[in-house]
C-alpha positions in Angstrom: 29.4 6.9 24.8 25.9 7.8 24.1 27.0 11.4 23.0 28.7 10.3 20.2 26.1 8.4 18.7 24.3 11.7 17.2 27.9 12.4 15.9 28.0 8.9 14.4 25.0 9.4 12.3 25.6 12.3 11.1 29.0 11.3 9.5 27.2 8.0 8.6 24.1 10.3 7.1 26.7 12.3 5.4 28.5 9.6 3.7 24.9 8.8 2.4 23.5 12.4 1.3 24.8 13.6 -1.7 22.7 12.2 -4.6 21.7 14.8 -7.3 19.5 13.1 -9.5 17.9 10.4 -8.6 18.4 7.9 -12.0 17.3 4.7 -13.0 19.9 1.8 -13.0 19.6 0.7 -16.4 17.7 -2.7 -17.5 15.5 -2.8 -14.6 11.9 -1.8 -14.3 12.1 1.1 -11.8 10.4 -0.4 -9.0 13.6 -1.6 -6.8 15.4 1.4 -7.2 12.2 3.1 -6.1 11.9 1.0 -2.7 15.6 1.4 -2.2 15.8 5.1 -2.2 14.0 6.2 0.8 16.5 4.8 2.6 20.0 5.6 0.9 18.9 9.5 1.6 20.0 10.9 5.0 16.9 13.1 5.3 14.5 11.1 4.3 15.5 8.4 6.7 15.3 10.8 9.7 12.1 12.2 8.4 10.3 8.7 8.3 12.4 7.9 11.7 10.6 11.0 13.3 7.1 10.9 11.7 7.0 7.8 12.9 7.8 7.9 16.3 5.8 11.1 16.5 2.5 9.1 15.5 3.2 6.3 17.9 3.6 8.5 20.8 -0.2 9.1 20.7 -2.8 6.6 20.8 -4.2 4.6 17.8 -7.9 6.3 17.8 -5.3 9.7 17.4 -3.2 8.3 14.3 -6.4 8.5 10.9 -6.2 12.5 10.6 -2.5 12.9 10.7 -2.1 9.4 8.5 -3.9 10.3 5.9 -2.6 13.7 6.0 0.9 12.2 5.2 -0.2 9.7 2.7 -2.0 12.7 0.8 0.9 14.8 0.9 3.1 11.4 0.3 0.7 11.0 -3.0 0.7 14.6 -3.8 4.6 15.2 -3.6 5.0 11.8 -6.0 3.0 13.3 -8.5 3.8 16.6 -8.6 7.4 15.7 -8.1 8.9 14.7 -11.7 6.7 18.1 -12.9 8.2 20.5 -10.3 11.4 19.5 -8.8 13.9 20.3 -11.3 17.7 18.8 -10.6 19.5 22.4 -9.4 16.5 23.0 -6.9 16.8 19.3 -4.9 19.4 20.4 -2.6 17.1 23.3 -1.1 14.7 20.6 -0.8 17.4 18.5 0.8 18.0 21.6 3.3 14.4 21.9 3.8 13.7 17.5 4.9 16.4 18.4 6.7 14.7 21.6 8.5 11.3 19.5 9.1 13.5 16.3 10.3 15.2 18.1 13.3 11.8 19.5 14.0 10.1 16.0 14.1 12.9 14.5 16.4 12.9 17.6 18.5 8.5 17.0 18.7 9.5 13.2 19.8 12.3 14.3 22.3 9.7 16.8 24.2 6.9 13.9 23.9 4.4 16.8 24.2 1.2 16.1 22.3 0.3 18.6 19.5 -3.3 19.7 18.2 -5.3 17.6 15.8 -5.1 20.3 13.2 -1.2 21.2 13.6 0.0 17.4 14.1 -1.8 16.6 10.9 -0.7 19.6 8.8 2.9 18.4 9.5 2.9 15.4 8.6 1.0 16.0 5.4 4.0 18.0 4.8 6.5 15.4 5.6 4.9 13.0 3.8 4.8 16.1 0.5 8.2 16.6 0.8 9.4 12.8 0.8 7.0 12.7 -2.3 8.5 15.6 -4.0 12.5 14.6 -3.4 11.7 10.9 -5.2 11.6 12.5 -8.3 13.1 9.9 -10.4 14.7 10.0 -14.3 14.3 7.7 -17.0 11.2 6.3 -19.2 7.6 7.0 -18.2 7.2 3.4 -17.5 10.2 3.5 -15.6 9.6 6.7 -13.3 5.9 5.2 -12.4 7.5 2.1 -11.3 10.1 3.9 -9.6 7.9 6.1 -7.7 5.2 2.9 -7.0 8.3 1.4 -5.5 9.3 5.0 -3.6 5.8 5.2 -2.3 5.7 1.1 -0.9 8.6 1.8 0.9 7.7 4.7 2.9 4.4 3.6 4.1 5.8 0.3 4.7 8.7 1.9 6.4 7.0 4.6 7.9 3.5 2.0 9.7 6.2 -0.4 10.8 8.4 2.9 13.0 4.6 4.2 14.1 3.7 0.5 15.2 7.3 0.0 17.3 7.1 3.7 19.2 3.4 2.3 19.5 4.0 -0.7 21.4 7.4 0.9 23.7 4.6 3.3 24.5 1.5 0.7 25.6 4.3 -1.3 27.5 3.5 -0.4 31.1 5.9 -2.9 32.2 8.7 -1.7 30.8 8.5 2.4 30.9 11.6 2.9 29.9 11.1 2.1 26.3 9.2 4.9 25.8 12.3 7.1 27.4 14.2 5.1 24.7 11.8 7.0 22.1 12.4 9.8 23.4 16.0 9.5 23.2 16.0 8.7 19.2 14.4 11.9 18.9 16.7 13.5 20.3 19.2 11.9 18.0 17.9 12.4 15.3 17.6 16.1 15.9 21.2 16.4 17.0 22.2 14.6 13.8 19.9 17.0 11.4 21.5 19.9 13.1 25.1 18.8 12.3 23.8 18.0 9.0 22.9 20.6 7.9 25.5 22.4 9.8 28.2 20.7 7.2 26.2 20.9 4.3 25.5 24.8 4.9 29.6 25.1 5.1 
């Protein structure tokens, strides 16, 4: 049964993945669309889960650098996305995000701590990719509101996943919970590989 879960996750993600330009719903400020955006993209969901689980496997004292790196990358991506990312480049960016999600999921499954500098760089790259792939279309006011909403949603989800993973690892009475985190990481990697293979076809 558990072997079918990555396939099921991949099929769900495939159904949600094809999104060309991130248009803003007419008549809205854009903030609500921004809040929803990270949870409607397969690559974004896997990236947030992978980054949060990987961060949560570390002690709280080791969070500052990688978390700040992720937030800085996210801010840079959100600021530069509307200027740098053309619709024609979005499929390539999505493939890059899926590759990064596979890497993050694999590292979660391995549960081998990376040195501080590469780990910070990896999470900064994850944040940058999430920000760049959140560039919406609309008026300047709508774009700014949507970017703020996307940033808030990513940060909120990332911190919640991180805390859940850390709580699982710090509960000495239930060591199986940390094994569960590693299994979720392997599902992320497997689902990412399946989505990549199908999209490349």
